Backbone as JSON, one array per atom type, in Angstrom:
{
  "sequence": "MTSTERFGVAPVTDVGTTESDWQQWFSKRAEIPRLEADLERLVVLAAHPDDEILGAGGIMIAAAAAGIEVVTVCLSDGSGSHPGSPTHSPEDLATIRRGELDAATDILGLEHSVWGGLPDGALTTADAAMTRIVESVLDERPDMISGVLSVWEHDGHPDHEAVGRCATRICGERGLPLWQYPIWMWHWAIPGEDTIEWDALRSHRLDDGAMATKTAAVEAFTSQIHPLSDAEADQVVLPSHILERLLRRNEYVFSR",
  "N": [[21.29, 78.08, -93.53], [21.8, 77.34, -90.16], [24.46, 77.32, -87.7], [24.2, 75.14, -85.96], [22.85, 73.39, -87.51], [24.62, 72.22, -89.17], [25.82, 69.82, -88.43], [24.48, 66.79, -87.4], [23.71, 63.78, -85.83], [24.77, 62.04, -87.61], [27.69, 60.59, -89.13], [30.33, 62.6, -90.53], [30.95, 62.81, -93.92], [31.95, 64.17, -96.15], [34.77, 65.93, -97.6], [35.31, 68.61, -96.92], [36.8, 71.81, -95.98], [40.13, 71.86, -96.9], [43.26, 70.97, -95.28], [45.47, 72.07, -96.55], [44.34, 74.34, -97.69], [43.77, 75.8, -95.39], [46.38, 76.19, -94.38], [47.52, 77.72, -96.39], [46.0, 80.04, -96.12], [46.7, 80.8, -93.48], [49.37, 81.44, -93.93], [49.25, 83.83, -95.28], [48.1, 85.75, -93.68], [48.4, 88.14, -90.97], [50.59, 87.46, -88.22], [49.25, 85.3, -85.79], [48.31, 86.15, -82.52], [49.96, 84.81, -79.63], [48.7, 82.39, -77.33], [48.22, 83.35, -74.06], [48.22, 83.02, -70.56], [47.66, 83.69, -67.17], [47.42, 81.69, -64.77], [46.37, 79.46, -62.11], [44.89, 77.22, -62.2], [43.3, 75.26, -64.64], [40.32, 74.59, -66.14], [39.02, 72.32, -68.3], [36.66, 71.88, -70.76], [34.75, 69.46, -72.44], [32.51, 68.3, -74.96], [32.25, 65.71, -75.91], [33.96, 62.55, -75.44], [37.14, 62.93, -76.44], [37.12, 65.4, -77.68], [38.54, 67.38, -76.18], [41.19, 66.46, -76.28], [41.75, 66.4, -79.04], [41.31, 69.11, -79.75], [42.75, 70.67, -77.91], [44.93, 69.37, -76.79], [47.72, 69.88, -76.8], [47.84, 72.37, -75.54], [46.96, 71.67, -72.99], [49.05, 69.97, -72.21], [51.2, 71.79, -72.12], [50.25, 73.56, -70.15], [50.14, 71.91, -67.85], [52.87, 71.29, -67.64], [53.81, 73.76, -66.91], [53.07, 73.92, -64.31], [50.44, 74.4, -63.8], [47.32, 73.41, -62.54], [45.46, 71.06, -64.21], [42.23, 70.3, -65.03], [40.06, 68.13, -66.48], [36.86, 67.91, -68.01], [34.39, 65.89, -69.17], [31.39, 66.11, -70.69], [29.28, 64.68, -71.99], [28.32, 61.18, -72.53], [29.35, 60.02, -74.78], [28.04, 58.08, -76.23], [26.73, 58.22, -78.64], [28.24, 58.05, -80.96], [28.2, 56.22, -83.06], [25.49, 55.87, -84.42], [22.93, 53.49, -84.78], [24.61, 51.32, -84.96], [25.32, 47.93, -85.71], [26.83, 46.31, -84.17], [27.64, 47.35, -81.74], [26.14, 48.49, -78.84], [24.64, 51.58, -77.63], [25.31, 51.71, -74.9], [27.54, 50.05, -74.8], [29.3, 51.58, -76.35], [29.56, 53.89, -74.78], [30.95, 52.86, -72.58], [33.31, 51.98, -73.83], [34.32, 54.39, -74.86], [34.74, 55.92, -72.59], [36.8, 54.48, -71.43], [38.75, 54.84, -73.41], [39.17, 57.61, -73.22], [40.19, 57.8, -70.62], [42.59, 56.42, -71.02], [43.82, 58.14, -72.85], [44.15, 60.52, -71.34], [45.89, 59.54, -69.44], [48.16, 59.21, -71.03], [48.72, 61.86, -71.58], [49.51, 62.59, -69.1], [47.73, 63.46, -67.19], [45.15, 63.72, -64.64], [42.32, 61.47, -64.59], [39.4, 62.32, -66.49], [36.66, 64.28, -65.23], [33.61, 62.75, -65.31], [30.79, 63.45, -66.94], [28.62, 62.05, -68.04], [26.23, 62.59, -69.37], [23.52, 62.35, -71.8], [24.72, 61.65, -74.99], [24.39, 63.75, -77.78], [22.23, 65.12, -76.83], [22.76, 67.42, -75.4], [21.83, 69.97, -75.72], [19.52, 70.18, -74.32], [20.27, 69.98, -71.74], [21.25, 71.96, -70.08], [20.98, 72.8, -67.38], [21.92, 70.57, -65.94], [24.54, 70.41, -66.94], [25.51, 72.85, -66.02], [25.47, 72.45, -63.23], [27.46, 70.47, -62.99], [29.78, 71.72, -64.03], [30.01, 73.99, -62.37], [30.35, 72.73, -59.91], [32.89, 71.64, -60.2], [34.45, 73.96, -60.53], [34.0, 75.08, -58.03], [35.43, 73.48, -56.36], [38.02, 74.38, -55.88], [38.15, 77.19, -54.76], [40.1, 78.88, -53.91], [42.04, 79.15, -55.81], [43.37, 80.72, -58.77], [41.48, 80.55, -61.49], [40.77, 79.45, -64.86], [38.85, 78.84, -67.83], [38.7, 76.49, -70.43], [37.03, 75.72, -73.25], [35.08, 73.79, -75.57], [34.15, 75.33, -78.69], [31.54, 77.74, -78.92], [30.26, 78.15, -81.33], [30.61, 76.04, -83.04], [29.31, 74.33, -84.8], [28.28, 71.86, -84.19], [25.57, 70.64, -82.36], [25.88, 69.72, -79.65], [28.49, 70.6, -79.01], [28.13, 73.35, -79.21], [26.26, 73.8, -77.2], [27.72, 73.23, -74.88], [29.68, 75.21, -75.13], [28.13, 77.57, -74.93], [27.18, 77.28, -72.33], [29.59, 77.44, -70.9], [30.35, 80.08, -71.55], [28.33, 81.57, -70.31], [28.65, 80.85, -67.56], [31.31, 81.67, -67.05], [31.05, 84.37, -67.56], [29.33, 85.14, -65.49], [30.94, 84.6, -63.29], [33.21, 86.02, -63.73], [35.46, 84.89, -64.95], [38.34, 84.08, -66.96], [38.02, 82.95, -70.35], [38.58, 80.62, -72.91], [38.0, 79.24, -76.13], [38.01, 76.3, -78.02], [37.91, 75.37, -81.43], [36.54, 72.58, -83.23], [34.96, 71.26, -85.36], [34.73, 73.51, -86.92], [36.98, 73.79, -88.52], [36.38, 72.12, -90.54], [34.01, 73.02, -91.91], [34.16, 75.8, -92.24], [34.96, 78.7, -94.25], [38.1, 79.86, -94.97], [38.88, 82.93, -93.5], [36.29, 83.96, -93.66], [33.74, 86.38, -93.01], [31.97, 85.99, -90.92], [33.12, 84.99, -88.71], [35.01, 85.58, -85.78], [37.93, 86.26, -86.32], [39.95, 87.87, -85.3], [39.94, 87.37, -82.64], [41.31, 85.08, -82.36], [43.76, 82.94, -80.92], [47.01, 81.46, -80.64], [48.78, 78.37, -80.07], [51.83, 76.79, -80.11], [53.02, 73.54, -80.69], [55.78, 71.74, -79.48], [58.25, 69.23, -80.52], [58.1, 67.1, -78.66], [55.6, 67.49, -77.38], [53.97, 67.26, -79.6], [54.32, 64.57, -80.32], [53.31, 63.34, -78.03], [50.63, 64.24, -77.96], [49.72, 63.1, -80.37], [49.96, 60.37, -79.77], [48.07, 60.22, -77.75], [45.71, 60.81, -79.14], [45.6, 58.55, -80.75], [44.71, 56.72, -78.95], [41.99, 56.7, -79.12], [40.56, 54.49, -80.4], [38.05, 53.58, -81.29], [37.08, 55.68, -82.72], [38.86, 56.36, -84.75], [39.26, 54.15, -86.22], [37.34, 51.73, -88.08], [34.48, 50.19, -86.55], [33.46, 47.87, -87.51], [32.8, 46.17, -90.63], [30.35, 47.13, -91.32], [28.1, 49.66, -92.57], [27.17, 51.56, -90.72], [29.16, 51.48, -88.88], [31.33, 52.94, -89.62], [34.4, 54.87, -89.87], [34.73, 57.62, -87.67], [36.46, 59.76, -87.43], [38.15, 60.38, -89.97], [41.25, 60.46, -91.92], [41.55, 63.0, -93.16], [40.21, 64.71, -91.47], [41.58, 64.39, -89.05], [44.03, 65.4, -89.82], [43.73, 68.17, -89.77], [43.53, 68.62, -87.09], [45.77, 67.7, -85.91], [47.86, 69.4, -86.34], [50.77, 71.57, -86.11], [50.14, 73.85, -84.69], [47.79, 74.8, -82.26], [44.59, 76.34, -81.96], [42.64, 78.82, -80.36], [39.68, 80.65, -79.46], [39.7, 83.69, -77.88], [37.61, 84.69, -75.38]],
  "CA": [[21.67, 77.02, -92.58], [22.43, 77.8, -88.94], [25.64, 76.51, -87.37], [23.82, 73.88, -85.33], [22.3, 72.48, -88.5], [25.69, 71.68, -90.0], [26.1, 68.44, -88.03], [23.58, 66.12, -86.48], [24.38, 62.63, -85.26], [25.36, 61.24, -88.68], [29.11, 60.86, -89.38], [30.63, 63.52, -91.61], [31.58, 62.03, -94.97], [32.6, 64.97, -97.18], [36.13, 66.33, -97.25], [35.31, 69.92, -96.29], [37.95, 72.67, -96.26], [41.34, 71.05, -96.72], [44.32, 71.54, -94.46], [46.31, 72.92, -97.4], [43.64, 75.62, -97.79], [43.99, 76.52, -94.14], [47.78, 76.6, -94.25], [47.72, 78.82, -97.33], [45.41, 81.23, -95.51], [47.54, 81.19, -92.35], [50.63, 82.0, -94.42], [49.01, 85.15, -95.86], [47.57, 86.71, -92.72], [49.34, 88.56, -89.93], [50.83, 86.43, -87.2], [48.2, 85.2, -84.78], [48.91, 86.28, -81.18], [50.11, 83.6, -78.84], [47.84, 82.23, -76.15], [48.9, 83.61, -72.79], [47.29, 82.97, -69.43], [48.26, 83.69, -65.84], [46.45, 80.88, -64.03], [46.81, 78.36, -61.25], [44.03, 76.06, -62.47], [42.63, 75.33, -65.92], [39.23, 73.62, -66.27], [38.85, 72.08, -69.73], [35.34, 71.29, -70.98], [34.51, 68.77, -73.7], [31.17, 67.74, -75.14], [32.38, 64.27, -76.14], [35.3, 62.03, -75.16], [38.17, 63.17, -77.45], [37.13, 66.81, -78.08], [39.58, 68.14, -75.5], [42.49, 66.01, -76.75], [41.89, 66.86, -80.42], [41.34, 70.56, -79.88], [43.59, 71.4, -76.97], [45.87, 68.48, -76.11], [49.0, 70.54, -76.61], [47.67, 73.42, -74.53], [46.91, 71.02, -71.68], [50.4, 69.5, -71.92], [52.0, 72.95, -71.74], [49.76, 74.08, -68.87], [50.6, 71.01, -66.79], [54.31, 71.45, -67.51], [54.04, 75.05, -66.25], [52.62, 73.83, -62.93], [49.01, 74.7, -63.68], [46.47, 72.24, -62.34], [44.56, 70.89, -65.34], [41.09, 69.44, -64.72], [39.24, 67.96, -67.68], [35.47, 67.55, -67.75], [33.69, 65.41, -70.35], [30.01, 66.26, -70.26], [28.41, 63.59, -72.48], [28.87, 59.83, -72.39], [29.93, 59.56, -76.03], [27.35, 56.87, -76.7], [26.07, 58.44, -79.93], [29.2, 58.22, -82.06], [27.87, 55.32, -84.17], [24.07, 55.57, -84.33], [22.52, 52.36, -85.6], [25.64, 50.28, -85.07], [24.81, 46.57, -85.48], [27.79, 45.54, -83.37], [27.87, 47.97, -80.43], [25.03, 49.26, -78.3], [25.08, 52.86, -77.04], [25.95, 51.45, -73.61], [28.88, 49.55, -75.12], [30.1, 52.69, -76.82], [29.87, 54.75, -73.64], [32.0, 52.2, -71.8], [34.54, 52.01, -74.62], [34.84, 55.74, -75.01], [35.29, 56.36, -71.31], [38.11, 53.83, -71.3], [39.69, 55.51, -74.32], [39.5, 58.92, -72.66], [41.1, 57.57, -69.49], [43.9, 56.07, -71.58], [44.4, 59.34, -73.46], [44.61, 61.44, -70.3], [47.09, 58.93, -68.87], [49.27, 59.53, -71.93], [49.05, 63.28, -71.38], [49.99, 62.77, -67.73], [46.7, 64.16, -66.42], [44.16, 62.91, -63.93], [41.18, 61.1, -65.43], [38.39, 63.37, -66.62], [35.37, 64.24, -64.56], [32.73, 62.14, -66.3], [29.43, 63.95, -66.77], [27.71, 60.95, -68.33], [24.96, 63.04, -69.94], [23.26, 61.68, -73.08], [25.35, 62.16, -76.21], [23.41, 64.21, -78.74], [21.1, 65.8, -76.18], [23.24, 68.43, -74.47], [21.07, 71.22, -75.87], [18.44, 70.18, -73.33], [20.87, 69.59, -70.46], [22.03, 73.09, -69.56], [20.97, 72.81, -65.92], [22.82, 69.51, -65.47], [25.92, 70.82, -67.24], [25.86, 73.94, -65.11], [25.8, 71.87, -61.92], [28.73, 69.76, -63.08], [30.88, 72.67, -64.21], [30.15, 74.81, -61.18], [30.9, 71.92, -58.82], [34.33, 71.53, -60.43], [35.03, 75.26, -60.22], [33.89, 75.34, -56.6], [36.34, 72.62, -55.6], [39.22, 75.12, -55.49], [37.87, 78.63, -54.85], [41.3, 79.6, -53.52], [42.97, 79.2, -56.92], [43.02, 81.54, -59.92], [41.05, 79.57, -62.48], [40.27, 79.83, -66.17], [38.12, 77.76, -68.48], [38.94, 76.21, -71.84], [35.84, 74.97, -73.64], [34.78, 73.68, -77.0], [33.65, 76.62, -79.18], [30.08, 77.86, -78.9], [29.73, 78.28, -82.69], [31.4, 75.02, -83.74], [28.55, 73.64, -85.82], [27.66, 70.64, -83.64], [24.7, 71.11, -81.27], [26.45, 69.45, -78.32], [29.62, 71.51, -78.81], [27.64, 74.7, -79.0], [25.6, 73.85, -75.89], [28.79, 73.32, -73.88], [30.3, 76.52, -75.26], [27.23, 78.58, -74.36], [27.19, 77.09, -70.86], [30.86, 77.99, -70.41], [30.32, 81.52, -71.69], [27.47, 82.12, -69.27], [29.25, 80.67, -66.23], [32.49, 82.51, -66.93], [30.58, 85.74, -67.46], [28.79, 85.35, -64.15], [32.0, 84.5, -62.28], [34.34, 86.86, -64.08], [36.61, 84.04, -65.24], [38.79, 84.08, -68.36], [37.51, 81.82, -71.12], [39.06, 80.38, -74.27], [37.2, 78.18, -76.74], [38.71, 75.65, -79.13], [37.04, 74.81, -82.46], [36.81, 71.25, -83.79], [34.33, 71.1, -86.66], [34.89, 74.72, -87.72], [38.02, 73.58, -89.52], [35.78, 71.34, -91.64], [32.99, 73.71, -92.69], [34.38, 77.24, -92.43], [35.77, 79.22, -95.34], [39.14, 80.7, -94.37], [38.71, 84.37, -93.58], [34.91, 84.41, -93.8], [33.53, 87.49, -92.07], [31.06, 85.64, -89.84], [33.93, 84.43, -87.62], [35.85, 86.59, -85.12], [39.32, 85.81, -86.45], [40.83, 88.7, -84.47], [39.96, 86.81, -81.28], [42.04, 83.81, -82.39], [45.07, 82.87, -80.27], [47.68, 80.24, -81.08], [49.77, 77.7, -79.22], [52.64, 75.9, -80.95], [53.48, 72.31, -80.03], [57.12, 71.29, -79.83], [58.28, 67.84, -80.97], [57.64, 66.21, -77.6], [54.16, 67.65, -77.21], [53.32, 66.73, -80.8], [54.33, 63.11, -80.22], [52.42, 62.95, -76.94], [49.25, 64.45, -78.4], [49.41, 62.1, -81.39], [49.76, 59.1, -79.08], [46.8, 60.3, -77.03], [44.64, 60.69, -80.14], [45.55, 57.16, -81.19], [43.99, 55.91, -77.95], [40.56, 56.7, -79.45], [40.46, 53.49, -81.46], [36.68, 53.47, -81.8], [36.79, 56.84, -83.55], [39.79, 56.5, -85.87], [39.2, 52.89, -86.97], [35.96, 51.25, -88.13], [34.09, 49.17, -85.58], [33.26, 46.66, -88.31], [32.59, 46.51, -92.04], [28.99, 47.67, -91.51], [28.07, 51.08, -92.93], [26.98, 52.37, -89.51], [30.35, 51.36, -88.05], [32.44, 53.57, -90.31], [35.3, 55.75, -89.11], [34.17, 58.93, -87.34], [37.51, 60.76, -87.63], [39.07, 59.95, -91.02], [42.55, 61.12, -91.94], [41.5, 64.42, -93.53], [39.78, 65.46, -90.29], [42.68, 64.36, -88.09], [45.11, 66.25, -90.31], [43.5, 69.55, -89.34], [43.57, 68.67, -85.63], [47.1, 67.28, -85.47], [48.84, 70.34, -86.87], [51.74, 72.07, -85.13], [49.55, 74.91, -83.88], [46.4, 74.75, -81.82], [44.01, 77.67, -81.97], [41.46, 79.04, -79.52], [39.1, 81.98, -79.47], [39.69, 84.35, -76.58], [36.24, 85.22, -75.23]],
  "C": [[22.32, 77.63, -91.34], [23.58, 76.86, -88.6], [25.25, 75.17, -86.77], [23.18, 72.91, -86.3], [23.39, 71.84, -89.36], [25.92, 70.2, -89.7], [25.0, 67.94, -87.1], [24.33, 64.96, -85.85], [25.05, 61.78, -86.33], [26.84, 61.58, -88.85], [29.29, 61.79, -90.57], [31.41, 62.77, -92.68], [32.28, 62.87, -96.03], [33.93, 65.5, -96.68], [36.17, 67.67, -96.53], [36.52, 70.74, -96.7], [39.23, 71.92, -95.95], [42.36, 71.75, -95.84], [45.24, 72.42, -95.3], [45.67, 74.3, -97.6], [43.86, 76.46, -96.54], [45.42, 77.02, -94.04], [48.11, 77.74, -95.21], [47.17, 80.12, -96.76], [46.25, 81.73, -94.34], [48.8, 81.91, -92.83], [50.47, 83.43, -94.93], [48.54, 86.19, -94.86], [48.65, 87.07, -91.7], [49.47, 87.46, -88.88], [49.75, 86.47, -86.13], [48.84, 85.3, -83.4], [48.96, 84.95, -80.44], [49.11, 83.59, -77.68], [48.68, 82.45, -74.9], [47.87, 83.64, -71.68], [48.07, 82.89, -68.13], [47.28, 83.01, -64.9], [47.15, 79.94, -63.07], [46.06, 77.07, -61.57], [43.3, 76.28, -63.79], [41.59, 74.22, -65.99], [38.89, 73.51, -67.75], [37.55, 71.31, -69.95], [35.24, 70.69, -72.37], [33.06, 68.32, -73.76], [31.22, 66.23, -75.22], [33.8, 63.82, -75.78], [36.15, 62.11, -76.43], [38.21, 64.62, -77.89], [38.33, 67.55, -77.49], [40.98, 67.75, -75.97], [42.74, 66.54, -78.16], [42.09, 68.37, -80.51], [42.38, 71.27, -79.04], [44.59, 70.52, -76.23], [47.21, 69.13, -75.83], [48.95, 71.64, -75.56], [47.65, 72.8, -73.14], [48.28, 70.5, -71.27], [51.25, 70.66, -71.41], [51.57, 73.52, -70.39], [50.25, 73.22, -67.71], [52.1, 71.16, -66.56], [54.68, 72.75, -66.8], [53.56, 75.05, -64.8], [51.18, 74.21, -62.72], [48.23, 73.4, -63.48], [45.45, 72.17, -63.48], [43.48, 69.87, -64.97], [40.23, 69.34, -65.97], [37.86, 67.43, -67.29], [34.83, 67.13, -69.07], [32.2, 65.33, -70.02], [29.08, 65.17, -70.78], [29.1, 62.25, -72.35], [29.44, 59.27, -73.69], [29.22, 58.4, -76.69], [26.75, 57.0, -78.09], [27.0, 58.51, -81.11], [28.88, 57.36, -83.27], [26.39, 54.95, -84.1], [23.71, 54.43, -85.28], [23.56, 51.28, -85.76], [25.04, 48.91, -84.83], [25.69, 45.75, -84.56], [27.97, 46.08, -81.95], [26.63, 48.76, -80.02], [25.54, 50.61, -77.81], [25.78, 52.67, -75.69], [27.37, 50.92, -73.8], [29.8, 50.71, -75.5], [30.49, 53.63, -75.69], [31.0, 54.17, -72.81], [33.33, 52.26, -72.53], [35.15, 53.4, -74.63], [35.35, 56.32, -73.69], [36.66, 55.74, -71.08], [39.15, 54.48, -72.19], [40.11, 56.87, -73.77], [40.43, 58.78, -71.47], [42.5, 57.25, -69.99], [44.59, 57.29, -72.16], [44.91, 60.31, -72.41], [45.81, 60.87, -69.55], [48.31, 59.28, -69.72], [49.69, 60.98, -71.78], [49.61, 63.56, -69.99], [49.02, 63.53, -66.85], [45.84, 63.19, -65.63], [43.0, 62.58, -64.87], [40.1, 62.19, -65.38], [37.23, 63.17, -65.66], [34.36, 63.79, -65.61], [31.3, 62.59, -66.05], [28.39, 62.89, -67.02], [26.35, 61.37, -68.88], [24.76, 62.44, -71.33], [23.92, 62.4, -74.27], [24.26, 62.54, -77.21], [22.26, 64.99, -78.15], [21.55, 66.9, -75.22], [22.51, 69.76, -74.61], [19.93, 71.31, -74.87], [18.96, 69.89, -71.92], [21.64, 70.72, -69.81], [22.08, 73.09, -68.03], [21.93, 71.77, -65.35], [24.27, 69.87, -65.75], [26.39, 71.91, -66.3], [26.25, 73.4, -63.74], [27.16, 71.2, -61.94], [29.9, 70.75, -63.14], [31.08, 73.51, -62.96], [30.71, 74.02, -60.0], [32.41, 71.76, -58.97], [35.02, 72.86, -60.1], [35.03, 75.53, -58.72], [34.83, 74.49, -55.75], [37.56, 73.39, -55.1], [38.99, 76.62, -55.62], [39.09, 79.48, -54.51], [42.28, 79.8, -54.67], [42.45, 80.1, -58.03], [42.74, 80.59, -61.08], [40.67, 80.23, -63.8], [39.62, 78.62, -66.79], [38.49, 77.7, -69.95], [37.85, 75.26, -72.3], [35.8, 74.8, -75.15], [34.0, 74.92, -77.43], [32.13, 76.63, -79.31], [29.46, 78.06, -80.28], [30.3, 77.18, -83.59], [30.63, 74.25, -84.8], [27.98, 72.31, -85.4], [26.82, 71.06, -82.45], [25.28, 70.87, -79.88], [27.61, 70.39, -78.02], [29.12, 72.9, -78.46], [26.94, 74.85, -77.64], [26.63, 73.99, -74.77], [29.44, 74.7, -73.92], [29.43, 77.62, -74.67], [27.2, 78.48, -72.83], [28.46, 77.69, -70.27], [30.87, 79.5, -70.47], [29.48, 82.16, -70.59], [28.11, 82.02, -67.89], [30.45, 81.58, -66.05], [32.1, 83.98, -66.84], [30.06, 86.06, -66.07], [29.88, 85.39, -63.09], [33.2, 85.38, -62.58], [35.6, 86.07, -64.37], [37.03, 84.17, -66.69], [38.34, 82.8, -69.06], [38.16, 81.81, -72.5], [38.26, 79.21, -74.82], [37.91, 77.62, -77.97], [37.71, 75.09, -80.14], [37.49, 73.4, -82.84], [36.27, 71.18, -85.22], [34.41, 72.36, -87.52], [35.9, 74.52, -88.83], [37.5, 72.8, -90.72], [34.89, 72.21, -92.52], [33.3, 75.16, -93.02], [35.19, 77.52, -93.7], [36.83, 80.12, -94.74], [38.9, 82.18, -94.6], [37.28, 84.85, -93.67], [34.54, 85.37, -92.68], [32.52, 87.19, -90.98], [31.8, 85.13, -88.6], [34.88, 85.5, -87.09], [37.31, 86.17, -85.15], [40.26, 86.62, -85.58], [40.91, 88.19, -83.04], [40.78, 85.51, -81.2], [43.4, 83.96, -81.7], [45.69, 81.51, -80.59], [48.61, 79.68, -80.0], [50.51, 76.7, -80.09], [53.17, 74.72, -80.14], [54.91, 72.02, -80.46], [57.09, 69.8, -80.18], [57.73, 66.88, -79.92], [56.15, 66.27, -77.41], [53.41, 67.08, -78.4], [53.24, 65.21, -80.73], [53.36, 62.63, -79.14], [50.95, 63.11, -77.34], [48.84, 63.39, -79.43], [49.15, 60.74, -80.75], [48.43, 59.09, -78.34], [45.61, 60.17, -77.99], [44.5, 59.25, -80.61], [44.89, 56.24, -80.18], [42.5, 55.81, -78.27], [40.29, 55.76, -80.63], [39.09, 53.45, -82.09], [36.32, 54.6, -82.75], [37.66, 56.92, -84.81], [39.92, 55.21, -86.68], [37.74, 52.44, -87.02], [35.69, 50.2, -87.07], [33.89, 47.82, -86.25], [33.12, 47.1, -89.77], [31.22, 47.13, -92.31], [29.04, 49.17, -91.76], [27.95, 51.97, -91.7], [28.18, 52.34, -88.58], [31.57, 52.03, -88.67], [33.24, 54.48, -89.39], [34.63, 57.11, -88.88], [35.17, 60.04, -87.66], [38.49, 60.26, -88.68], [40.3, 60.85, -91.09], [42.47, 62.6, -92.27], [40.98, 65.29, -92.38], [40.91, 65.51, -89.26], [43.82, 65.29, -88.52], [44.96, 67.68, -89.81], [43.64, 69.71, -87.83], [44.9, 68.21, -85.05], [48.18, 68.14, -86.13], [49.72, 70.86, -85.74], [51.16, 73.15, -84.22], [48.12, 74.55, -83.51], [45.89, 76.18, -81.72], [42.78, 77.71, -81.07], [40.97, 80.45, -79.74], [39.12, 82.52, -78.05], [38.37, 85.06, -76.42], [36.24, 86.43, -74.3]]
}
């Protein structure tokens, strides 16, 4: 099974690797180096509305507090979160999810995300469009020292991986620093497995205030953390065992 075959458009229903398993592994390994960056501007890339909050909300809070300009970019429209929903059309979902993302970034104290609006579930065929969007954002402030924070290019979801590959290529061409945050890796990976570059992992610890703010921002994604209806296709996308791994005290990124 390749990483992009781990997740399609269907909601994930199995428990996966538990948070207690991860914490046990963290406790036994050497301390993970802290994330450090000397930047004036941080461009944060998400495949879907909520990726950036779940994976890097605390990092964005800390960056903004340090005076770094934080620009978030959501590349897809989020319309594919509930395929086959009998109560919400894809257009309805796109509208809802954009509103949720705006509310979440308000809670973080950030400007609303640049909205790519590309089709959810089809980013693997949208590299040219994603490239135009990302490069236009980077080109807005050529006078500033910029870095990119993107969803991880090996995360196990095709859209996530497409965004990660796009970020890797653009940053390589421009000589920009890049960090990538995993989302679904915490679900499918085996702690310590040798296919993952654990030595490239960097950590950021959230204080009480940042933890409360990130949690409030995640709660803005009502369509993802609560069922849309009792219908099977309207089930919760982010159940408690998934949120537990993404609302821990430490956020982790791969330094590319």
